[in-house]
C-alpha positions as CSV (number, residue, x, y, z in Angstrom):
1,M,14.8,6.7,-18.9
2,A,15.5,6.5,-15.1
3,K,13.2,3.7,-12.9
4,L,11.0,5.4,-10.8
5,K,11.4,5.2,-7.2
6,E,8.5,3.2,-5.2
7,T,7.8,6.7,-3.6
8,D,7.0,7.8,-7.0
9,I,5.0,5.1,-7.7
10,Q,2.8,5.7,-4.8
11,K,2.1,8.8,-5.9
12,A,1.2,7.7,-9.1
13,I,-1.2,5.2,-7.4
14,L,-3.0,7.8,-5.3
15,D,-3.6,10.3,-7.9
16,Y,-5.1,7.1,-9.8
17,L,-7.7,6.3,-7.0
18,S,-8.3,10.1,-6.7
19,V,-9.4,10.5,-10.0
20,K,-11.6,7.5,-9.9
21,R,-12.9,8.7,-6.8
22,I,-12.0,5.2,-5.2
23,F,-12.2,5.9,-1.1
24,H,-8.4,5.2,-0.4
25,W,-5.8,6.5,2.4
26,R,-1.8,5.9,2.6
27,Q,-1.5,3.6,5.1
28,N,1.8,4.7,7.5
29,N,3.8,1.8,8.7
30,G,7.0,2.4,9.9
31,A,8.4,4.4,12.6
32,I,7.1,8.5,11.9
33,Y,9.4,11.4,13.7
34,D,7.8,13.7,15.9
35,P,9.0,17.0,16.6
36,K,8.3,17.1,19.6
37,I,10.4,14.9,21.2
38,G,12.8,14.8,18.5
39,G,12.8,11.3,17.6
40,Y,11.3,8.5,15.8
41,R,8.0,7.2,17.6
42,S,8.2,3.4,16.9
43,H,5.6,1.5,15.1
44,T,2.8,0.0,17.0
45,G,0.5,-1.4,14.6
46,M,-0.3,-4.6,13.1
47,K,2.7,-6.2,10.5
48,G,2.7,-6.5,6.6
49,V,-0.5,-4.0,6.6
50,P,-0.4,-2.8,2.9
51,D,0.4,0.7,1.9
52,I,-3.0,1.7,0.1
53,I,-6.6,0.6,2.0
54,C,-9.1,0.8,-0.5
55,V,-12.8,-0.1,0.3
56,I,-14.4,-0.3,-2.9
57,D,-18.6,-1.3,-2.1
58,G,-17.4,-3.1,1.0
59,Q,-14.8,-4.7,-0.1
60,F,-11.4,-4.2,2.3
61,V,-8.3,-3.8,-0.8
62,G,-4.6,-3.4,0.2
63,I,-2.5,-2.4,-2.4
64,E,1.3,-3.0,-1.6
65,V,3.5,-1.0,-3.8
66,K,7.1,-2.1,-4.6
67,G,9.6,-0.4,-6.3
68,P,11.3,-2.4,-9.6
69,R,13.7,-4.1,-7.4
70,G,11.1,-4.6,-4.1
71,R,9.7,-8.0,-2.5
72,Q,8.0,-8.6,-0.2
73,S,8.6,-8.8,3.9
74,A,7.2,-12.2,5.1
75,D,5.2,-10.4,6.8
76,Q,3.3,-8.7,4.3
77,K,2.8,-12.3,2.5
78,I,1.5,-13.7,6.1
79,F,-1.1,-10.6,5.5
80,E,-2.1,-10.7,2.4
81,R,-2.8,-14.6,3.0
82,R,-5.0,-13.6,6.0
83,L,-6.9,-10.8,3.8
84,I,-7.8,-13.4,0.8
85,E,-8.6,-15.7,3.2
86,N,-10.9,-13.3,4.9
87,G,-12.5,-11.8,1.7
88,G,-10.4,-9.0,0.9
89,K,-8.5,-8.3,-2.3
90,Y,-4.5,-7.9,-2.0
91,I,-2.6,-5.7,-5.1
92,L,1.1,-6.0,-5.3
93,A,1.7,-3.0,-7.5
94,K,5.2,-1.7,-9.3
95,S,2.9,0.6,-11.3
96,V,-0.8,2.0,-12.1
97,T,-1.2,-0.9,-14.7
98,D,-0.7,-3.1,-12.2
99,I,-4.0,-1.2,-10.6
100,E,-5.8,-1.1,-13.5
101,E,-5.0,-4.9,-14.5
102,A,-6.4,-5.6,-11.2
103,G,-9.7,-4.0,-12.4
104,L,-9.9,-0.9,-10.4
């Protein structure tokens, strides 16, 4: 069986959160193609923001999705630390099982 790509894992997690009726959204962090300008618009937001954002009972939960060989960047590790220091929850997920084990 082939290993899932990061985009496949992300879709599975988004589907899981929808089924569980958890308030969430996909946070685009990279450059985005804009057909109006015929090129990419650069990212100007905060570095290291997780791929998926949830709000559960008023708590900010960030989910960073990685493929089988994926690793957090330095900016993602900083965001994780700052989020936890401020009462949020951070999940590094390589599967839906990681989300379930985190209690979602």
